[in-house]
Every structure is written in structure tokens, then in C-alpha cells.
C-alpha positions as MATLAB code, in Angstrom:
seq = 'MRLLLATDAWAPQINGVVRTYQRLALELRRLECELIVLGPENFRCVPCPSYPEIGLAIPDRKRCATLIDEARAEAIHIATEGPVGWMVRAYCRRRALPFTTSFHTRFADYVSARWPIPERWVYAAQRHFHAPSAGVMVATKSLAADLDQRGFDRILPWTRGVDTELFRPRPARLFGNGQVFLYAGRVAIEKNIEAFLRLDIPGTKVVVGDGPQLAELEARYPQVVFTGVREGQDLADCYASADVFVFPSLTDTFGMVMLEAMACGVPVAAFPAIGPKDLIAPGISGILSDDLGAAAVSAQSLDRARVRQAALAFTWEAAAKLFLANIESALALTRQRDENAIRRIQMGRARAV';
ca = [
      49.524  240.305  -36.815;
      52.725  239.000  -38.344;
      52.237  235.405  -39.458;
      55.008  233.100  -40.661;
      53.973  230.603  -43.335;
      56.289  227.606  -43.702;
      55.710  225.875  -47.026;
      57.519  223.566  -49.439;
      55.122  224.644  -52.193;
      55.718  228.118  -53.568;
      56.299  229.952  -56.847;
      57.435  229.125  -59.477;
      55.506  225.919  -58.718;
      51.962  225.946  -60.098;
      49.475  223.992  -57.997;
      46.484  224.450  -55.726;
      48.556  224.892  -52.568;
      50.637  227.701  -54.072;
      47.612  229.469  -55.518;
      45.750  229.148  -52.220;
      48.437  230.855  -50.164;
      49.246  233.477  -52.784;
      45.627  234.625  -52.739;
      45.444  234.228  -48.960;
      48.390  236.635  -48.614;
      46.432  239.305  -50.499;
      43.314  238.831  -48.396;
      45.242  238.796  -45.102;
      46.842  242.121  -46.003;
      43.348  243.617  -46.192;
      42.760  242.227  -42.704;
      45.959  243.922  -41.440;
      47.841  240.646  -41.217;
      51.273  240.337  -42.830;
      52.139  236.912  -44.218;
      55.869  236.158  -44.223;
      56.734  233.176  -46.415;
      59.515  230.768  -45.528;
      59.796  228.510  -48.560;
      62.226  226.407  -50.588;
      63.688  229.534  -52.215;
      65.287  230.348  -48.851;
      67.452  227.198  -49.010;
      69.572  225.184  -51.377;
      67.369  222.699  -53.201;
      67.509  219.368  -55.025;
      64.959  218.073  -57.580;
      62.024  216.165  -56.120;
      61.886  212.483  -57.184;
      59.330  212.040  -60.000;
      58.732  215.827  -59.933;
      62.106  217.290  -61.021;
      60.563  220.713  -61.637;
      59.871  220.976  -57.906;
      62.802  221.873  -55.671;
      63.127  220.203  -52.267;
      64.977  222.240  -49.653;
      68.166  220.738  -48.232;
      67.709  220.838  -44.439;
      69.684  223.612  -42.744;
      68.432  224.039  -39.185;
      70.746  226.929  -38.351;
      69.646  228.985  -41.336;
      66.010  228.064  -40.691;
      66.243  229.250  -37.070;
      67.873  232.513  -38.154;
      65.141  233.223  -40.715;
      62.375  232.478  -38.210;
      63.978  234.690  -35.564;
      64.352  237.531  -38.081;
      60.672  237.232  -39.067;
      59.545  238.162  -35.530;
      56.227  236.450  -36.216;
      53.407  236.315  -33.688;
      52.137  233.000  -35.061;
      53.510  230.171  -37.189;
      51.550  228.084  -39.689;
      53.085  225.060  -41.413;
      51.441  224.316  -44.748;
      53.321  221.220  -45.946;
      55.023  218.101  -44.619;
      58.199  218.585  -46.701;
      61.728  219.556  -45.596;
      60.770  223.173  -44.824;
      57.774  222.014  -42.815;
      59.845  219.530  -40.815;
      62.553  222.129  -40.080;
      60.040  224.667  -38.782;
      58.226  221.973  -36.816;
      61.518  221.023  -35.142;
      62.233  224.689  -34.369;
      58.853  225.134  -32.720;
      59.238  221.936  -30.722;
      62.679  222.988  -29.428;
      61.377  226.398  -28.395;
      58.046  225.075  -27.054;
      56.222  227.361  -29.499;
      52.660  226.541  -30.568;
      51.955  226.288  -34.301;
      49.130  225.308  -36.635;
      49.258  223.110  -39.726;
      47.233  222.279  -42.822;
      46.536  218.928  -44.449;
      46.605  219.627  -48.181;
      47.828  216.413  -49.774;
      46.961  212.755  -49.418;
      50.547  211.644  -49.919;
      49.588  208.025  -49.266;
      47.717  207.965  -52.578;
      50.541  209.758  -54.397;
      53.210  207.403  -53.051;
      51.231  204.206  -53.626;
      50.678  205.235  -57.254;
      54.451  205.155  -57.767;
      56.025  202.752  -55.271;
      54.906  199.624  -53.355;
      54.696  201.395  -49.988;
      51.694  200.643  -47.719;
      49.338  203.604  -47.362;
      49.153  203.119  -43.594;
      52.897  203.881  -43.311;
      52.480  207.218  -45.080;
      49.414  208.158  -43.042;
      51.325  207.230  -39.872;
      54.133  209.613  -40.873;
      51.649  212.417  -41.605;
      49.804  211.762  -38.351;
      53.130  212.004  -36.490;
      53.924  215.271  -38.271;
      50.615  216.907  -37.333;
      50.326  215.463  -33.812;
      51.965  218.462  -32.007;
      49.938  220.995  -34.016;
      47.579  223.268  -32.115;
      45.119  222.776  -34.958;
      45.097  220.928  -38.294;
      43.173  222.803  -40.999;
      41.349  220.778  -43.643;
      39.310  221.962  -46.603;
      36.247  219.699  -46.545;
      33.960  217.844  -44.144;
      34.562  214.504  -45.835;
      38.331  214.902  -45.503;
      37.910  215.861  -41.843;
      35.855  212.718  -41.240;
      38.430  210.563  -43.026;
      41.343  211.984  -41.030;
      39.402  211.675  -37.776;
      38.961  207.962  -38.434;
      42.703  207.726  -39.074;
      43.532  209.182  -35.659;
      44.262  212.831  -36.486;
      43.412  215.281  -33.684;
      42.336  218.937  -33.354;
      40.911  219.171  -36.877;
      39.682  222.612  -37.971;
      37.588  223.496  -41.059;
      39.118  225.865  -43.602;
      37.419  226.246  -46.965;
      38.689  228.086  -50.071;
      37.502  230.877  -52.317;
      37.409  231.654  -56.018;
      38.074  234.859  -57.955;
      34.675  235.438  -59.516;
      35.858  238.527  -61.381;
      38.551  236.642  -63.290;
      36.607  233.406  -63.582;
      33.236  234.336  -65.059;
      31.064  233.360  -68.019;
      32.194  234.820  -71.332;
      31.594  234.019  -75.036;
      34.892  232.187  -75.568;
      35.159  229.107  -77.812;
      38.884  228.395  -78.066;
      38.357  224.764  -79.035;
      35.628  225.068  -81.641;
      31.859  225.108  -81.520;
      31.337  221.409  -80.925;
      31.032  219.756  -77.515;
      34.109  220.387  -75.371;
      35.036  218.388  -72.262;
      37.908  219.911  -70.328;
      40.296  218.945  -67.522;
      42.662  221.455  -65.896;
      45.365  220.702  -63.352;
      48.631  218.857  -62.940;
      49.225  216.149  -65.514;
      50.360  213.393  -63.170;
      49.434  209.786  -62.487;
      47.716  210.501  -59.160;
      45.212  212.773  -60.921;
      43.696  209.734  -62.698;
      43.498  211.690  -65.978;
      43.264  208.579  -68.129;
      39.856  207.856  -66.611;
      38.794  210.987  -68.516;
      40.832  210.406  -71.674;
      39.484  206.856  -72.114;
      35.844  207.975  -72.034;
      33.785  207.174  -75.112;
      31.919  210.462  -75.347;
      31.228  212.734  -78.333;
      33.161  215.950  -78.777;
      36.641  217.263  -78.065;
      38.674  216.430  -74.980;
      41.024  219.154  -73.714;
      43.737  218.921  -71.054;
      45.082  222.176  -69.609;
      48.236  221.932  -67.508;
      51.705  220.442  -67.275;
      53.342  217.668  -65.321;
      55.445  214.516  -65.431;
      52.846  212.502  -67.387;
      52.284  215.071  -70.146;
      54.599  213.629  -72.820;
      53.304  210.094  -72.230;
      49.652  211.096  -72.506;
      50.242  213.303  -75.546;
      51.778  210.305  -77.339;
      49.017  207.884  -76.284;
      46.071  210.195  -76.991;
      46.889  212.205  -80.148;
      43.225  213.127  -80.632;
      43.189  215.069  -77.329;
      44.072  218.773  -77.240;
      46.895  219.416  -74.745;
      47.402  223.144  -74.176;
      50.173  223.121  -71.585;
      50.049  225.583  -68.696;
      47.530  228.417  -68.859;
      47.197  231.129  -66.241;
      45.075  234.186  -65.531;
      42.847  235.336  -68.378;
      44.089  232.538  -70.661;
      43.027  229.926  -68.120;
      39.649  231.601  -67.608;
      39.071  231.572  -71.383;
      39.853  227.839  -71.468;
      37.267  227.146  -68.778;
      34.636  229.324  -70.445;
      35.210  227.512  -73.745;
      34.149  224.177  -72.257;
      30.708  222.615  -72.029;
      31.674  220.366  -69.114;
      34.614  220.305  -66.720;
      35.645  216.701  -66.036;
      37.430  216.065  -62.737;
      38.635  212.437  -62.615;
      40.835  212.712  -59.513;
      40.253  210.371  -56.569;
      43.085  211.813  -54.458;
      42.527  215.585  -54.249;
      41.554  217.054  -50.894;
      39.619  219.971  -52.409;
      39.958  220.735  -56.121;
      40.108  224.503  -56.666;
      39.871  223.961  -60.413;
      36.285  222.799  -59.947;
      35.362  226.099  -58.312;
      37.087  228.050  -61.093;
      35.155  226.125  -63.739;
      31.887  226.604  -61.858;
      32.542  230.346  -61.565;
      32.737  230.382  -65.367;
      29.339  228.705  -65.484;
      30.770  225.322  -66.493;
      29.162  222.274  -64.830;
      31.402  219.588  -63.338;
      31.413  215.828  -63.866;
      33.293  213.914  -61.176;
      33.470  210.767  -59.102;
      31.719  210.951  -55.680;
      35.054  211.266  -53.865;
      36.513  213.564  -51.207;
      36.526  217.042  -52.714;
      33.833  216.763  -55.395;
      31.138  215.515  -53.014;
      31.797  218.538  -50.772;
      31.828  221.159  -53.542;
      29.296  219.910  -56.078;
      25.556  220.252  -55.610;
      24.306  217.240  -57.636;
      21.975  218.239  -60.414;
      22.728  221.927  -59.892;
      26.463  222.593  -60.289;
      27.467  219.168  -61.532;
      26.911  215.426  -61.691;
      28.619  212.904  -59.416;
      28.730  209.291  -60.512;
      30.947  206.231  -60.561;
      30.189  206.274  -64.299;
      32.244  209.327  -65.261;
      31.185  209.209  -68.909;
      27.495  209.257  -68.035;
      28.132  212.114  -65.621;
      29.937  214.119  -68.315;
      27.116  213.655  -70.826;
      24.398  214.454  -68.277;
      26.169  217.564  -66.974;
      25.757  219.284  -70.346;
      22.061  219.852  -69.624;
      22.609  221.805  -66.393;
      21.758  225.511  -66.171;
      25.046  227.427  -66.423;
      23.606  230.397  -64.521;
      22.836  228.135  -61.547;
      26.323  226.625  -61.799;
      27.828  230.104  -61.561;
      25.568  230.957  -58.616;
      26.800  227.911  -56.688;
      30.403  229.143  -56.998;
      29.561  232.594  -55.603;
      29.182  231.083  -52.118;
      32.966  230.589  -51.966;
      34.749  233.881  -51.263;
      38.400  234.465  -50.438;
      37.449  237.070  -47.842;
      35.490  234.468  -45.866;
      38.312  231.925  -46.306;
      40.902  234.397  -44.966;
      38.775  235.311  -41.958;
      38.225  231.639  -41.137;
      41.963  230.966  -41.457;
      42.773  233.715  -38.944;
      39.980  232.653  -36.609;
      41.331  229.092  -36.626;
      44.815  230.291  -35.704;
      43.581  232.568  -32.944;
      41.287  229.920  -31.406;
      43.912  227.151  -31.656;
      46.621  229.271  -30.037;
      44.245  230.494  -27.336;
      43.292  226.910  -26.498;
      46.970  225.935  -26.362;
      47.761  228.796  -24.005;
      44.854  227.758  -21.794;
      46.072  224.156  -21.687;
      49.593  225.338  -20.804;
      48.285  227.588  -18.038;
      46.187  224.743  -16.636;
      49.188  222.420  -16.707;
      51.341  224.975  -14.858;
      48.567  225.503  -12.328;
      48.317  221.748  -11.695;
      52.079  221.516  -11.189;
      52.043  224.453   -8.761;
      49.154  222.943   -6.826;
      50.966  219.615   -6.643;
      54.083  221.290   -5.251;
      52.023  223.208   -2.696;
      50.419  219.983   -1.458;
      53.814  218.342   -1.273;
      55.083  221.133    1.012;
];
């Protein structure tokens, strides 16, 4: 199968969406499926407001149509609701082509953290975007339930995996031998990082990652270790050097960083929000509590071998197979609905004659 992926998130961006589809491309190749990426690099771009390091594609429908035609894809999946996603959505609508989508980002929370825009407006825009989709893939049951209540249709489950060879327990102590509490991810206001940095807990706090809030937080919390971006083996060593991974976000839809920490045997402390409550087995792989400090302290006592074991249930092979199965079932259902509609029209014409 040749599958076109339309996404506004792609390298050199570093985030969960990019890492998900980069690894998915590798797994799909093993399943004899070629993933063709149509991303912002295929268009002229402008800096994204509040995220200048991210380029937003300038809409060019003619070029978009040419690139899609040249791809000769058998299926189209739209990963993001940005300019590239909207262009490909419009192309599919004009050609009456079925497509699938994914819901990766709760933009309502991101927008409301920056501007006085009602959340319901943003959810309405996202609901409109996904409405024609043959299937909307979501990463967790709690997110699926939330979107269902908000009027989203044709929701399909699609979990994630973790590289358990790269992310594994190892005797690394990059930040000293004392207690180490670590956060990894984008350093941005919607990640609620200050809920972690303000905690009155013993030991060293470490923040791994980059983002628009980095300089501000470095200045306000000089006692915290900020490493900047770490990737590959360096990132795995950071995880393995921690005693607890603290995940303060209330807006993430999944949280791959939690799985990576768990694969390194590091227990997670998090709020009982969408994402953590789907990935964390309380008392086994982490602690969920509205009191994040208490959760972080309690998580230190968990068995790191059992934490690692919990992460082994998430494989990229299974995630890739589920992704393909979702596309095939969604497109098959769409074809069946179209055939039924044509049959009804033909029957109506026959009765009219």
C-alpha cells in the first residue's frame, strides 16, 4: 500500500507527533506499506505565532494538488489540523476521496493558555475539520470518551509504542547520586511545567527539552537543571538517571515521554488527567494524584523492574498494525456507505419510472 501522510508537524520539529510518525514510517515499511509524507517542507512557510521555530505552510492549493497526484497514494491520512491538513482535506473533498484523520492536540487548551478565546470555539473548529473523516484516530480511551461527548464521530483507537531497546534501565547518574526528579518534553506554558518546578520536594529537579518558555523558567528557577534538547542515547541516559519522572501536563492527549521513562524503569508521578490515567497503572508504574508533590515522593518506592514491565506492553509493531487496520476498516465502511447510497438512488429512479 502507498499511504500519503499529510502533516504540519515534521522534522526538524521535535515533538510527540513527529516522533510518532517517524517511527510509524519504519514499522509500516516492514509491513510493506510505503508512507509518503506531505509536510510543511513542501511549501513556503512563515513562523508560527508563539512558536517561531515551527514553520506554518503558506496555502498553495495548486501545488498541493500536484504533489498529491504525483504521490499516487491508495489512501490518505491527515495527521494535523494546520494549513497542510486543511489543504489536503479540501483536495479530498473536491475529489470525493475518503480520508482518515488523527486527533493529536487539544488546541483549545493551548489557545486558551495564550489568548482569551472560548474553548468551545476551538473544539467547534476541530469538530468541523474532522467531520468528513472516514475515521478519527485517538490514542486513549479517556480522550475518545471526551471527544464523543463533544460531538466527534467515527472515533477509532490507535495507541503508541516505545523503543525498549533504546529506552532501558542502565546505571547512568548524570545529575548526581541524590534524588532526581525529571521532566522531559516541550518547555511551553500549556505543559504546566511550573506545577513541577514549584514543588517542595527534596532532591534535584531536571528539565529536558526546549521551547518558548525555556528562558523565562531558567531565570525564575536557577536551582533547576535545564539541559536543553536531548535525543537518542543522550535522552535515554537522562531518563535512566532519574528516580521519578514527573509529568505535570493537563493538556496532552497521550504523553510518549511517560512510556520512554517507564521503559527505563523510572516510575511516573502525574495528575489523573487524560493520558496519564490511560498509561499509568497506579501503584505499579506510577502514582496519580491531584497532589503532584505527594505523588512524586511516593513514586520513589515503586519497583523499577515492574515499571519497566508495564512499558513492554506498548510495541510499535502493534501500533502500526492497528493504524493500518483502522484505515482499511474506515475506508471499507465508507465504500459500503457510498455503494448503499448509489443503490438507494438507483432504486428511487426505478420506482419513479
